[in-house]
C-alpha positions as CSV (number, residue, x, y, z in Angstrom):
1,M,-33.4,-16.0,27.8
2,A,-33.6,-20.1,26.3
3,A,-34.8,-23.0,28.3
4,N,-31.0,-24.7,28.1
5,D,-29.3,-21.2,29.0
6,L,-31.5,-21.3,32.1
7,P,-29.6,-21.4,35.4
8,D,-29.4,-24.4,37.3
9,L,-32.0,-24.7,40.2
10,G,-30.5,-27.0,41.8
11,I,-28.9,-26.7,45.7
12,P,-25.2,-26.9,45.3
13,A,-24.1,-29.6,48.1
14,R,-22.5,-27.5,50.6
15,L,-25.5,-26.5,51.3
16,A,-27.6,-29.6,50.9
17,A,-26.0,-31.1,52.9
18,R,-27.1,-29.2,56.1
19,M,-30.2,-27.9,55.4
20,S,-33.4,-29.7,56.2
21,M,-36.3,-30.7,53.9
22,A,-38.5,-27.3,54.7
23,E,-35.2,-25.4,54.2
24,Q,-34.3,-27.3,50.9
25,H,-38.2,-26.6,50.3
26,A,-38.0,-22.2,51.0
27,Y,-34.7,-22.1,49.5
28,L,-36.2,-24.1,45.8
29,R,-38.9,-21.7,46.0
30,E,-37.5,-18.5,46.7
31,K,-34.7,-19.5,44.3
32,L,-37.5,-19.9,41.5
33,T,-39.5,-16.4,42.6
34,R,-36.0,-14.7,41.7
35,R,-35.7,-16.4,38.8
36,A,-39.5,-15.6,37.6
37,G,-39.6,-12.3,38.4
38,T,-36.0,-11.1,36.3
39,A,-37.8,-13.2,33.4
40,A,-41.1,-11.0,33.7
41,R,-39.0,-8.1,33.7
42,T,-36.7,-9.3,30.5
43,G,-39.5,-10.5,29.0
44,G,-38.7,-14.3,29.6
45,P,-41.3,-17.1,30.7
46,T,-43.1,-16.8,33.8
47,R,-44.9,-19.1,36.3
48,R,-47.5,-16.9,37.4
49,G,-49.6,-19.8,38.9
50,V,-47.0,-21.5,40.9
51,L,-45.6,-18.0,42.5
52,R,-48.9,-16.8,43.1
53,G,-49.6,-20.3,45.8
54,G,-47.4,-22.1,47.8
55,G,-49.8,-24.8,47.6
56,L,-49.7,-28.2,45.8
57,M,-53.0,-27.6,44.1
58,A,-52.0,-24.2,43.2
59,A,-49.1,-25.4,41.4
60,G,-50.1,-28.4,40.1
61,A,-53.2,-26.0,38.2
62,A,-50.9,-23.8,36.3
63,G,-47.9,-24.2,34.4
64,A,-46.6,-24.3,30.8
65,A,-48.6,-26.7,29.3
66,G,-52.0,-24.1,30.3
67,L,-53.8,-26.7,32.1
68,V,-56.5,-25.1,34.2
69,V,-59.0,-27.5,36.8
70,G,-62.3,-26.4,35.7
71,S,-63.4,-25.5,39.5
72,D,-62.2,-25.5,43.2
73,A,-65.1,-27.2,43.6
74,A,-64.2,-30.6,41.4
75,L,-61.1,-30.5,42.8
76,D,-62.9,-30.5,46.6
77,Q,-65.2,-33.5,45.6
78,G,-64.0,-36.3,47.7
79,P,-63.7,-40.2,46.1
80,G,-66.9,-41.8,45.5
81,S,-68.9,-44.7,47.1
82,A,-69.3,-48.0,45.4
83,D,-72.8,-48.4,46.4
84,G,-74.1,-46.3,43.3
85,D,-72.8,-43.1,40.8
86,T,-71.7,-40.1,42.3
87,G,-72.8,-36.8,41.6
88,P,-71.0,-34.4,38.9
89,T,-67.5,-35.2,38.2
90,P,-64.2,-33.6,38.1
91,V,-63.6,-31.6,34.8
92,L,-60.5,-30.9,33.3
93,S,-60.8,-28.0,30.8
94,R,-58.6,-26.7,27.8
95,A,-58.0,-30.0,26.7
96,T,-55.6,-29.5,23.7
97,V,-56.1,-32.9,23.0
98,D,-58.9,-35.7,21.8
99,G,-60.3,-37.7,24.7
100,K,-60.0,-40.5,22.0
101,L,-56.5,-40.5,22.0
102,V,-55.5,-40.4,25.5
103,A,-54.8,-43.7,27.0
104,P,-54.8,-43.8,30.9
105,F,-51.7,-45.7,32.0
106,G,-49.8,-45.9,35.2
107,R,-52.6,-47.6,37.2
108,H,-51.9,-48.6,41.0
109,L,-53.7,-50.1,43.3
110,A,-53.4,-49.3,47.5
111,F,-55.6,-50.5,50.3
112,G,-57.8,-48.5,52.6
113,A,-57.8,-48.6,56.4
114,D,-59.5,-51.6,56.0
115,P,-58.6,-54.0,53.3
116,K,-61.6,-56.2,53.5
117,T,-64.1,-53.1,51.9
118,E,-61.6,-50.7,51.0
119,M,-59.1,-49.7,47.9
120,R,-57.5,-47.5,46.3
121,V,-57.2,-47.1,42.5
122,S,-54.8,-44.6,41.1
123,W,-53.7,-43.4,37.6
124,Q,-52.7,-40.7,35.5
125,V,-52.9,-39.0,32.3
126,P,-50.6,-37.4,30.0
127,F,-52.9,-34.6,28.7
128,A,-55.9,-33.1,29.9
129,V,-59.0,-34.8,30.0
130,R,-62.8,-34.0,30.6
131,H,-65.0,-36.5,33.0
132,P,-62.3,-38.9,34.2
133,Y,-63.4,-41.7,36.4
134,L,-63.9,-45.5,37.0
135,R,-66.1,-47.9,36.5
136,I,-66.6,-51.0,38.4
137,G,-68.1,-54.3,38.7
138,L,-68.4,-57.6,39.9
139,K,-67.4,-59.2,36.3
140,P,-65.1,-57.8,33.4
141,W,-68.4,-57.5,30.8
142,E,-71.0,-55.4,33.8
143,L,-68.7,-52.2,34.7
144,D,-72.3,-51.2,35.9
145,R,-71.0,-48.7,38.6
146,K,-69.6,-45.3,37.2
147,L,-67.6,-43.3,40.1
148,A,-66.0,-39.6,39.1
149,A,-62.4,-39.3,40.0
150,E,-60.3,-37.0,41.9
151,V,-57.5,-34.9,40.4
152,R,-54.6,-34.1,41.8
153,P,-52.5,-32.1,39.2
154,L,-48.8,-31.4,39.6
155,H,-46.8,-29.0,38.5
156,T,-42.9,-29.7,38.6
157,P,-40.5,-26.4,37.1
158,S,-37.0,-26.9,35.4
159,L,-35.2,-28.1,38.5
160,G,-31.7,-28.4,36.4
161,R,-30.0,-27.6,33.3
162,H,-31.5,-29.5,30.5
163,L,-34.7,-30.2,32.3
164,P,-38.0,-28.9,31.4
165,A,-40.9,-27.9,33.3
166,V,-43.6,-30.8,33.7
167,E,-47.3,-30.4,34.0
168,Q,-48.5,-34.4,35.9
169,L,-51.9,-35.3,36.4
170,Y,-53.0,-37.8,39.3
171,L,-56.4,-39.4,39.1
172,H,-58.0,-41.3,42.5
173,V,-60.9,-42.9,43.5
174,G,-61.5,-44.3,47.0
175,L,-64.3,-47.4,47.5
176,D,-65.7,-48.3,50.6
177,G,-68.5,-50.3,51.4
178,L,-66.5,-53.4,49.6
179,R,-67.5,-56.8,49.8
180,P,-64.9,-59.2,51.7
181,G,-63.1,-61.7,50.1
182,T,-64.5,-61.0,46.8
183,T,-62.8,-60.4,43.2
184,Y,-63.6,-57.1,41.3
185,Y,-63.5,-55.9,38.3
186,Y,-62.3,-52.1,37.3
187,G,-61.5,-49.8,34.0
188,V,-60.7,-45.9,34.3
189,G,-61.9,-43.5,31.1
190,H,-62.7,-40.2,30.5
191,D,-65.0,-38.4,28.0
192,G,-63.3,-40.2,24.7
193,F,-62.3,-43.4,26.2
194,D,-64.6,-45.8,27.8
195,P,-63.2,-49.2,29.1
196,T,-66.3,-51.1,28.6
197,S,-66.3,-50.3,25.3
198,A,-64.9,-53.3,22.6
199,E,-61.7,-51.9,21.6
200,R,-60.9,-51.4,25.2
201,L,-61.5,-54.6,27.1
202,G,-57.9,-55.6,27.3
203,S,-57.4,-52.2,29.8
204,V,-60.0,-53.8,32.6
205,G,-58.2,-54.6,35.5
206,S,-59.1,-56.5,39.1
207,F,-58.4,-56.8,42.6
208,T,-59.4,-59.3,45.5
209,T,-60.4,-57.5,48.9
210,A,-59.4,-59.0,52.3
211,P,-61.0,-62.0,53.6
212,A,-63.4,-61.4,56.6
213,G,-62.0,-63.4,58.4
214,G,-58.4,-64.9,59.1
215,G,-58.2,-68.6,58.9
216,Q,-57.1,-68.7,55.2
217,P,-53.4,-68.9,54.0
218,F,-51.8,-65.7,52.0
219,V,-48.8,-64.5,50.9
220,F,-47.3,-60.9,50.3
221,T,-44.2,-59.7,48.9
222,A,-41.4,-57.2,49.8
223,F,-38.3,-55.0,48.2
224,G,-37.3,-51.6,48.9
225,D,-35.4,-49.6,46.6
226,Q,-36.7,-50.0,43.0
227,G,-36.2,-47.6,40.6
228,V,-36.4,-47.7,36.7
229,S,-34.6,-50.6,35.2
230,P,-34.9,-53.9,33.5
231,D,-34.0,-55.9,37.0
232,A,-36.8,-53.9,38.6
233,L,-39.0,-55.1,35.7
234,A,-37.7,-58.4,36.2
235,N,-38.4,-58.6,39.5
236,D,-41.8,-57.2,39.4
237,Q,-42.8,-60.7,37.0
238,L,-41.0,-62.8,39.3
239,L,-43.3,-61.6,42.3
240,L,-46.6,-61.6,40.3
241,G,-45.4,-65.6,39.9
242,Q,-46.3,-65.5,43.9
243,N,-49.6,-64.4,43.3
244,P,-49.3,-62.1,46.4
245,A,-52.2,-60.9,48.3
246,F,-50.0,-57.3,48.2
247,H,-46.8,-55.8,47.9
248,L,-44.7,-53.6,50.9
249,H,-42.5,-51.1,49.3
250,A,-39.9,-50.1,51.5
251,G,-39.2,-46.7,50.4
252,D,-36.6,-45.4,47.4
253,I,-39.7,-45.7,44.6
254,C,-38.4,-45.0,41.5
255,Y,-35.8,-42.1,42.1
256,A,-36.7,-39.4,40.2
257,D,-34.3,-37.8,43.3
258,D,-31.6,-40.3,41.4
259,T,-29.1,-38.2,44.8
260,G,-30.8,-38.7,47.8
261,H,-29.9,-35.6,50.0
262,G,-26.5,-33.7,50.5
263,K,-24.9,-35.7,48.0
264,K,-24.7,-33.1,44.7
265,S,-26.5,-31.1,43.2
266,D,-30.1,-31.8,43.8
267,T,-31.4,-31.8,40.7
268,Y,-35.2,-33.7,39.6
269,D,-36.6,-35.4,37.0
270,A,-40.0,-35.5,37.3
271,R,-40.5,-37.7,34.4
272,V,-39.4,-40.8,36.2
273,W,-42.6,-41.4,37.6
274,D,-44.1,-41.7,34.2
275,Q,-41.7,-44.1,33.4
276,F,-42.2,-46.0,37.0
277,L,-45.7,-46.3,36.9
278,A,-45.9,-47.3,33.3
279,Q,-43.4,-50.1,34.1
280,T,-45.1,-51.4,37.6
281,E,-48.3,-51.2,36.2
282,P,-48.6,-54.8,35.1
283,V,-48.3,-55.7,38.9
284,A,-49.5,-53.0,40.4
285,S,-52.9,-52.6,38.4
286,R,-54.3,-56.0,39.9
287,V,-51.9,-56.5,43.6
288,P,-51.8,-53.5,46.5
289,W,-49.1,-51.7,46.2
290,M,-48.3,-50.4,49.9
291,V,-45.3,-47.7,49.8
292,T,-43.4,-46.1,52.2
293,T,-40.7,-43.0,52.1
294,G,-37.1,-43.5,51.6
295,N,-35.1,-40.4,51.3
296,H,-35.0,-40.9,47.6
297,D,-38.8,-39.9,48.1
298,M,-38.1,-36.3,49.7
299,E,-39.0,-34.3,47.0
300,A,-38.3,-30.8,48.0
301,W,-40.1,-28.4,45.5
302,Y,-43.7,-29.5,46.3
303,S,-44.0,-28.9,50.0
304,P,-41.5,-28.3,53.4
305,D,-41.4,-31.9,54.6
306,G,-40.7,-33.1,51.1
307,Y,-43.9,-35.1,50.3
308,G,-46.7,-33.0,48.2
309,G,-45.1,-35.3,45.6
310,Q,-46.2,-38.5,46.9
311,A,-49.4,-37.2,48.2
312,A,-50.9,-36.0,44.3
313,R,-49.4,-39.6,43.1
314,W,-50.5,-42.5,46.1
315,S,-53.8,-43.0,48.1
316,L,-52.1,-45.0,51.1
317,P,-54.7,-45.5,55.0
318,D,-55.3,-42.2,56.2
319,N,-54.7,-43.9,60.3
320,G,-51.7,-42.4,60.8
321,P,-50.9,-40.1,63.5
322,D,-51.3,-36.8,60.6
323,P,-52.2,-38.3,57.0
324,G,-51.5,-34.5,55.7
325,K,-48.1,-34.7,57.0
326,A,-46.7,-37.9,57.2
327,P,-48.1,-39.9,54.4
328,G,-46.0,-42.7,54.4
329,V,-46.9,-43.7,57.9
330,Y,-50.4,-46.2,58.2
331,A,-51.7,-49.4,59.2
332,F,-53.6,-52.2,58.4
333,E,-54.4,-55.6,58.8
334,Y,-54.7,-58.7,56.9
335,G,-55.9,-61.7,57.7
336,N,-53.8,-63.0,60.8
337,V,-51.1,-60.4,60.1
338,G,-51.0,-56.7,60.9
339,V,-48.9,-54.5,58.9
340,I,-47.7,-51.3,59.9
341,A,-45.5,-48.9,58.1
342,L,-43.1,-46.1,59.3
343,D,-40.8,-43.1,58.0
344,A,-38.1,-44.0,58.5
345,N,-36.8,-40.0,58.0
346,D,-38.2,-38.5,61.1
347,V,-35.9,-40.7,63.1
348,S,-32.5,-41.0,60.7
349,Y,-29.1,-39.9,61.7
350,E,-27.7,-40.4,58.6
351,I,-29.6,-38.6,56.7
352,P,-31.3,-35.9,58.9
353,A,-33.0,-33.7,56.4
354,N,-36.7,-34.5,58.1
355,R,-35.6,-35.8,61.0
356,G,-37.6,-35.1,64.0
357,Y,-40.4,-33.7,61.2
358,T,-43.3,-35.2,63.4
359,D,-42.1,-34.0,67.0
360,G,-42.4,-37.5,68.1
361,A,-45.8,-38.0,67.1
362,Q,-44.6,-40.7,65.2
363,T,-43.6,-42.6,67.7
364,R,-46.5,-42.3,70.1
365,W,-48.5,-43.5,67.3
366,L,-46.4,-46.7,66.9
367,E,-46.5,-47.5,70.5
368,R,-49.9,-47.5,70.4
369,T,-50.5,-49.5,67.2
370,L,-48.6,-52.2,68.8
371,K,-50.0,-52.1,71.7
372,R,-53.7,-52.1,69.5
373,M,-52.4,-54.9,67.6
374,R,-51.2,-57.0,69.9
375,A,-54.5,-57.0,71.9
376,A,-56.0,-57.5,69.2
377,R,-57.8,-61.1,68.3
378,G,-57.1,-62.7,65.0
379,I,-53.4,-61.2,65.0
380,D,-50.7,-63.4,65.3
381,F,-48.3,-61.3,63.7
382,V,-46.8,-58.2,63.6
383,V,-44.7,-56.9,60.4
384,V,-43.4,-53.7,60.4
385,F,-41.9,-52.2,57.5
386,F,-40.0,-48.9,56.7
387,H,-36.7,-47.4,54.6
388,H,-33.8,-47.0,57.3
389,C,-31.8,-50.1,58.5
390,A,-32.2,-51.0,62.0
391,Y,-29.6,-53.3,61.6
392,S,-27.5,-54.0,58.5
393,T,-23.8,-54.3,57.3
394,A,-23.7,-53.0,53.3
395,T,-22.8,-50.2,52.4
396,H,-25.0,-47.8,54.4
397,G,-25.0,-49.9,58.2
398,S,-27.4,-49.8,60.7
399,D,-29.7,-46.2,61.7
400,G,-28.4,-45.3,65.2
401,G,-31.4,-43.3,65.3
402,V,-34.0,-46.3,63.9
403,R,-32.3,-48.1,66.9
404,D,-32.6,-45.4,69.5
405,E,-36.5,-44.5,68.9
406,W,-37.6,-47.4,67.6
407,V,-36.1,-50.6,68.6
408,A,-37.4,-50.9,71.7
409,L,-40.8,-51.3,71.2
410,F,-40.3,-53.8,68.5
411,E,-38.6,-55.7,71.0
412,Q,-40.9,-54.8,73.9
413,H,-44.1,-56.0,71.5
414,H,-42.2,-58.6,69.9
415,V,-42.4,-57.9,66.6
416,D,-42.2,-61.3,64.0
417,L,-40.6,-59.3,61.4
418,V,-39.0,-56.0,60.1
419,I,-38.0,-55.4,57.1
420,N,-35.8,-52.2,55.6
421,G,-34.7,-51.1,52.1
422,H,-32.0,-48.7,52.4
423,N,-29.2,-51.1,51.1
424,H,-29.5,-52.7,47.8
425,V,-28.4,-56.1,49.2
426,Y,-30.1,-59.2,50.6
427,E,-29.0,-59.2,54.3
428,R,-31.3,-61.5,57.3
429,T,-30.1,-60.8,61.0
430,D,-30.3,-63.5,63.6
431,P,-32.8,-62.6,66.3
432,V,-32.1,-60.2,68.2
433,R,-32.8,-59.0,71.5
434,G,-30.7,-56.0,73.4
435,G,-28.3,-55.3,70.1
436,S,-27.0,-58.7,70.4
437,P,-28.2,-62.1,68.8
438,T,-29.8,-64.3,71.2
439,R,-29.8,-67.8,69.0
440,A,-28.1,-68.7,65.6
441,V,-31.0,-69.2,62.9
442,R,-30.0,-70.6,60.2
443,V,-31.1,-71.5,56.4
444,G,-34.6,-73.4,57.0
445,D,-34.6,-73.0,60.9
446,A,-37.3,-71.6,63.1
447,T,-37.9,-68.8,65.8
448,D,-39.7,-68.0,68.2
449,P,-40.1,-63.7,68.8
450,V,-41.1,-64.1,72.1
451,R,-38.2,-66.3,73.3
452,D,-35.8,-65.5,70.8
453,G,-36.2,-62.0,69.4
454,T,-37.0,-59.6,66.7
455,V,-35.1,-61.2,62.8
456,Y,-34.2,-57.9,60.6
457,V,-34.4,-58.7,56.8
458,T,-32.9,-55.8,54.8
459,A,-34.6,-56.4,51.8
460,G,-33.0,-53.6,48.5
461,G,-32.6,-55.6,45.6
462,G,-35.5,-54.4,44.2
463,G,-33.6,-53.3,41.1
464,R,-31.4,-49.9,41.6
465,E,-27.8,-50.8,40.9
466,L,-25.8,-53.0,44.0
467,Y,-24.2,-52.6,47.3
468,D,-21.3,-54.2,49.0
469,F,-20.5,-56.1,51.7
470,S,-17.1,-56.0,54.0
471,A,-17.6,-59.8,54.3
472,P,-18.4,-62.5,52.0
473,D,-21.8,-63.6,50.7
474,S,-23.4,-66.2,52.6
475,Y,-26.5,-67.4,51.5
476,A,-28.6,-70.5,50.4
477,G,-26.3,-73.0,48.5
478,H,-23.3,-70.8,49.3
479,I,-22.6,-70.8,52.9
480,E,-19.4,-68.7,54.0
481,E,-20.3,-68.2,57.6
482,R,-18.5,-66.2,60.1
483,D,-18.8,-65.2,64.1
484,S,-18.6,-61.7,63.3
485,V,-18.5,-59.5,60.3
486,P,-17.3,-55.5,59.8
487,G,-20.5,-53.4,60.8
488,I,-21.2,-49.7,60.5
489,R,-23.5,-47.6,63.1
490,W,-24.4,-44.0,62.4
491,T,-25.0,-41.7,65.5
492,K,-26.8,-38.4,66.6
493,E,-23.8,-36.7,65.7
494,R,-24.2,-37.8,61.9
495,T,-20.6,-40.3,62.5
496,S,-20.5,-43.6,61.0
497,E,-19.0,-46.1,64.5
498,R,-17.2,-49.0,63.0
499,S,-17.1,-52.2,64.7
500,R,-17.5,-56.2,64.7
501,V,-21.0,-57.3,64.8
502,D,-22.2,-61.1,65.4
503,W,-26.2,-60.7,64.2
504,S,-25.6,-61.3,60.9
505,R,-26.8,-64.5,59.1
506,I,-27.3,-64.1,55.3
507,R,-25.7,-61.9,53.6
508,Y,-26.4,-61.8,49.2
509,T,-25.0,-59.4,46.6
510,G,-27.9,-59.4,43.9
511,F,-31.3,-58.4,42.1
512,S,-33.6,-59.9,45.2
513,F,-37.3,-59.6,46.9
514,L,-39.3,-61.4,50.0
515,A,-42.2,-63.9,49.6
516,V,-44.0,-64.3,53.1
517,E,-46.5,-66.6,53.3
518,S,-48.9,-66.9,56.7
519,R,-50.5,-69.6,57.6
520,P,-53.2,-69.4,59.9
521,G,-54.6,-72.5,62.5
522,H,-53.5,-73.9,66.1
523,R,-49.9,-73.1,65.5
524,P,-49.8,-70.4,62.6
525,S,-47.1,-69.6,61.3
526,L,-45.1,-66.6,59.2
527,S,-42.8,-69.0,56.3
528,V,-40.0,-66.2,55.3
529,T,-38.6,-67.0,51.4
530,A,-36.0,-65.2,49.6
531,L,-36.1,-65.5,46.4
532,A,-33.3,-64.0,43.4
533,R,-34.1,-62.4,40.5
534,S,-33.3,-66.1,38.8
535,G,-36.2,-67.6,40.9
536,H,-33.2,-69.2,42.9
537,R,-33.9,-69.7,46.8
538,I,-31.4,-68.1,48.6
539,D,-32.7,-67.8,52.1
540,H,-35.9,-69.1,54.2
541,F,-36.7,-69.5,58.2
542,V,-40.3,-69.7,59.8
543,V,-41.5,-67.7,62.8
544,Q,-43.3,-69.3,64.8
545,P,-44.3,-68.8,68.2
546,R,-45.2,-70.9,71.2
547,R,-48.6,-71.8,71.9
């Protein structure tokens, strides 16, 4: 049977619309098993490694390309320490290409739980290599420490007509015990590719750990819904000019799953991840790229919760309620700002494929984390980011599940800023308490979260095709104020309720991102600016609690 004659492995729309993520996972696995069995009886292709083991590593270590990990012990090796060399490095055997001809790509950074002392470095290789590693040092010409890389192979079968099976190899090194406020230089390599050789010095990257104290100003950036496009690339280049200490990505990262959930057949092209990571590398190789999960990031083939692919591609802080089960849920502190990443798929009414998958553990962890951050000395601001919108009037509207589960906690603990994606626009509310705005905060105004409530920003203009508003755009230099505008809220019954809402202050239909500057001191402030792809400022306001 020719590859193009294989039956479509996608999930029919009539099924996907009412299936949980775990049910989609089981459906795909059973369908592939049946197809492989038929192929074996007729002399067609099989995927023995996939059928022998349902786990990520078993699936990833087999496949059409014949990539085999040298040993389970090598796979089980944990990340190394920055204090010296590790032991034996993992080996990907049966490498069919000379390592001299294989260039690493898709480097991306992420903080560990403590940005002052921990950094995670991840990258990809297009073919099997031997002894992948990372070199690190305090000077670009002295990368004198060498650490073994952890190998996370990922196998994706053909999940739609005309889509090939894909083998991907992701490599990770965890750096602990780093010095606060220090710039490090690093290079990634393997047998045959040495980043310290003269011809490879251009591949050396750098990063800077968080300062030991919270007394220095800094900038971070944020958006969601990026994908692969010229607009996404332009946003990346513009935000790099802000010199951010880190970037928050509020979900729907690359759109390998182009349809989301329940729209049409669930086709999935894993090769889009290669394009995305190559596109993002110029920024993410020097700016920690802190992601969380959107509806397009639930990839049903890899695991019952859909996050097996993300666990292979990203190394994120492991301090959430259950890092193995909820990789996009974590927290970190940088300077005087506490940041909390949440997975809104767990509470969404609009797209319920993963609703309730943590059995409430995420919300309980959120409450504990908010209490801890508010009691911590040196933390002036708390920022929360996740995908589905608590308050938005664009195409997807507001998710009632987010409101029912989390908004009361945001208000109780005076969260300073909530950042969402999902709607591919920019929208900013007035400060909200109890579902209603407390006062108008126009462009350039200041707000106090204790007195006024929480401001919600939809920053979904990261690069994917844009959505629409039902009301006119209104932004800096183009103000079209309305007392109320049409809004949509999703209910637990998965119906959309339409009404007029009075909390939508700024609306912009265009590609954009947030640049947030934290200034500590006697009167600390959080200066929030939205920049269009052109570089023009479309919104600006200041969060400044009273003392």
